[in-house]
N, C-alpha and C positions, 0 to 999 in steps of 0.2 A: 378322611379319618384314617387313622393309623394306631398301632399299638405301641405301648412301653411295658416291659416286663422286668421284673426283679425276683430274684430267687435269693432268699436269706432263711437264716436260722436264728430265731428269737431267744433260743434257749441255749446258747453255747457258753462254755464248753460243756456244761453239764446240766441236764434239764432240772434237777433238784436244787442246784445253786447256780442259775444262770448269771452271767457277768457281762454278756454283750450280745449284740445282734451281728452274727457272722454274715457278710454279704458274698454270696458265691458267684451270681452273674447279674450283669445288668444290660439290657437291650432297649433300643428305641427306633422309631420310624419303621416298625415293623409292618409290613402290609396285612391288612384285615383278613385277606383270602389265604393268608400262610396256612398251611396244612399240617403244621407241627415242627418239632426239632428233634432230629435223629440224635441218638446216644453218640457221644465222642464227636460231635459235630466241629467242623474246624471253621473258623471265621470266614474263609473264603466261600463257604457252603451255606452261609445263612441266607435267608429269603432275600431276593434283591432289594436293595435299598436300606436294609436293616443296619444300624450301627450299633457299636458296642462301647459299654463303660468298662471300668476296671472293678475287680473284685477287692476283697479284703488282703489278696496277696499282690495287689498292684499290678494284675495282669488282666487282658481281656480273656474270654473263655469262661467256662464254668471251672470253678476250681475251689480248692479249700479242703479241709480235712472232711472226713465222712461223718456226718452229724450223728449225734447220739441217738435220736430217736425220728428225726423227720426234717422236712423241708417247709418253708413257707413260700408258695409262689403267688406273687401279686401281679394281675394286669390290668392296664388302664387302656381305655379307648380315649383317643385324644382327637380334639377338633382340628388340629394343625399338625404339620410337620414340624419337628424340633429342628432348629439349626445345628449344623456339626459341632457338637459340644467338645468334641477332641477328647474322647476316652473319659467321659465323666465318672466321678464317683456316685454311689446312690444318692447321696445328700445333693450333689450338683443337678442329677437328673430329676429329682424331686422338685426341686426349686425351680427348674426350667418347665416343668409340667404345670405348676400353679396357675390356675385359672382357665387350663386347657381341657380339664378333664370331663369327659362327657359319662363315662361310667367306670366302674371298678369293680373287681371280683378277686377273691383270695381263694386258694386251695391249699390246704395244709395236709401233707402227707406224712403220715406215721408209720413207722415200721421197726421191727426188732433188727439187731445186728445179727448175723449168723451165729455168733458165739452166745448170744442172749437167748435163743430159741431152746425150749425145753421138750 
């Protein structure tokens, strides 16, 4: 078993008028015993065997603008290792995962921006 992880923002650029889902990060083949992802993590410091896709800036790593109110984190337990997809997009990774998902969980993180706090 291994994990596939997607961080995206389904209410970009404005939660009151969303126009797109912004993809911040795509990871796959993460070992299930990985104990987290550190802030400002470099590609070479990912858990052993973990591969990255590209975000909507067409780069690996966590990236993109600061979301208006939060992120959506999706993790999938897969019954197999995916082949090296050579920096897939979110859509390419989701296609490769079809039929391989054992379990799925989502976390929605919401927060105000520092300039929105009263």
